[in-house]
N, C-alpha and C positions, 0 to 999 in steps of 0.2 A: 519439489520432490526431496525428501530426505533419505539419505543412503548411509547407514551405519556399517561398518566393517569392524568385526571383532576377532582379534587374533586369538588363536587357540593355543594351549599349551598341554605339555604331558605332566606326570607325577613330578613333584619336587625332587628333582635329582640330587639336591645337596643334603637332604634329610631322609630320602627314601620313603617318606610319608606319602601314601596317596593323597591326591588333592581332592577338594570338594567341588562338585559341580555347582556354577553359579546359579542361585536360585532366586535373585532379585531381577524381576523382570522390567521393572519401571525405570527407564532411561531418563533421569530428571535433569532439568535445567536447559533442554532445547524445545522451544515452543515455536508455533507456526509464525512466520514473518509477519512483522506489522510495520506499517508505514513510519518512516523515520527512526525506527529503532535500530540499535546496533547489533549485528549478528553475534551470537555467543562463540567463543572459541574453545570452550570445554563444557564438559557435562558436569553436573553435581557428583562429586566422587562418592562412593559408597565404600562400605567394608569389604565388597566383593570385587570392585573394578573401578577403574578410572577410565576417562575417555577424552578425546579431543574432537573437535568439530571444525571442519573447513567448508566454506560455503562457495557455491557457484551460481551466479556471478559473485566475485568476490568485492562487492560494493560496502563502502564504509558504512552506510545506513541502508536499510532496505527501501526500495524505490516502487512506487505505485505501479501495478500492472505487470509486475515481473514473476516469473516462476523462478524459484530457487531450490537448489540442491544442497543438502549438508551431508558430507561424508563423516560419519561418527566412527572413530576407532576406538574399540574398547580394549584395555589391558587388564587381565586379572590381577587382583592383588595377590601377594604370596599366600600359597596354600589353597587357591582356587584355579579352577579350569573351566573353559568353555566347551571342551570335549563332553558330548553327552547332553548338552542343551537341546531341547525339544524344538520341533518345528513351530513356527508362529508363536514363540516365546516372548521376544522383546517388544515392548510398547514404549512411547514417549509420553511423558507426563504433560499436563496442561491441555486445556480446551483450546479451540479456535476461538479468537477474539470475537466478541458480539459487538459490531460496530454499526449495526442497522444497515441502512441503504448505502452508506459510504465505505463499508468495509466487509468483507465476507472471505472466509477460509474454508477450503475443503482439506481434510485431513484423515488419513487413514492408514493402516499398516499391512503389508504383506511381507513374506519372507521367502529366501530361497538360500541354498547352501551350495558352497564349492569346497573342494578339497583343501582342508587345512584351515579353513575360516568360515565364520557366519556373515553373511550379508543380508542386512535388514534394510527394506526397501519401503519408503513411505510415499503415498500419493502425493501429488503436487499440492503445495500450499500456496495458493495465490492471493496476492494483497490486490483487491479490486479497487475501483476509484475512489479517491477521497474528494472532499469539497474542494472548489476552486480557492486558491489563496489571493488571487487578485481581485479583490471585491470592490475596489475602486475602478470603475470602468473608465479606461483611459482613452483621451481623444475627444471627449464631448465636453465642450467648454461653455461658459456662460455666454448667451448672446450678446454681442455688441453691435452698434450701429454700424452698417456698412460691411460687416463681415459675412463671408460666404458660408452658409450652414454646412458642416460636414456631412457626408453620407456613409461614412465608414469609421468604426473606432480604430484606435491605434493597434497595430499587429502586436500580438504577444503570444506566448507558447501554449497559452491554455484554451483560448476560445477566440473566434472572430465574431464580427457584427456588422450590421448594417444600421443606418440611421435615417428616419424621415421625419419632417417637421410639420407642424400645423401652427399657423399659416405656413405655406410652402413658398415662402417668398425667396427670390433668387439671392437677395441679401437681406440681413436683419434690419429692420426698421426700429428706431428708438420709440419707446413707450408701448411697445407690442409685447403682450404675452406670448410665449411660444411653449409648445409642447413637443419634446423629442420621443419618438417611438424607436426603441432600440431593440433589434432582434438578434440574440446571441445564441451561437452554435458552439458546442464543446469540439475541440479539434481532435481528440483520441478518446480512448475508453478510461483514461486514467484519472479524469475528473468528472464531478457531477455539479451542476448549479444548485444554488440555494437562493433562499429569499433575501439573504444578507447582502444585497448588492447596492452599491452607492454610485451616485452621479454628482460630481463637484458643482456646487452653485444651484442645485435644483431645490426648490421649496418642498416639493412633495415628489417621492418615488414609489411607484408601484410595481412589484415584480410578480409575474405570473410564470411559474415554473411548469414546463411541459413534460409529460410523459415520465421517461426514466431519468428525468433530471439532465438530459442532455441538450436541451434548448430552453430559451426564456425569452418573453418579451417584457421590456421594461418600459414603463411610462414616466418620463420626467418632466415635471412642469416647472418652468422657470419664471421668476418674476419678470417686469417689463424690461425689454432690452434697453441698455445703456448706451450713452453716448461714448 
């Protein structure tokens, strides 16, 4: 959600010249949050007003799956006023980023007014899930003779996973080809799985992503177990 607060002013008391009502409706320089981007702290200044932007939460970069609110304070340039600005006047430039399945934003504008100021409210700009960054599946090692096959991947913040082996020997046997079937499940809505997953030591990796990319079955084929 973006919130812009625009301070109003009266006629220029220093000169006695009536001020011109702001006519530039497009608040430039504030765009919907995008994953890893740095929040702007000011709008693009115009001949009619300047402005600052303060974000909540005040993360140094935008984080996936987080709703953000920007409070934008507009200050009229000398000779201009926000008194007399009509309802539903201001809008923010820039369209929601098109990130396909891994990034989606909703973005819109409504306005309300309070005594002495304009309050411009924007619909929530939500950064949805991005692709996982831990593409090397941890904890599934090349089979070695006498080692016990793992049944779970190494814990990590993005996804969990179970492992089954064929043949299902209690310990790996030298000279035997093994296939690991790894079932991954995303831990929260901030990430989606994709086909670019890897398993160290495997000669062939097949990734079958399910549904909304919140789970996947990966088949990893290893060369014969070594001593």
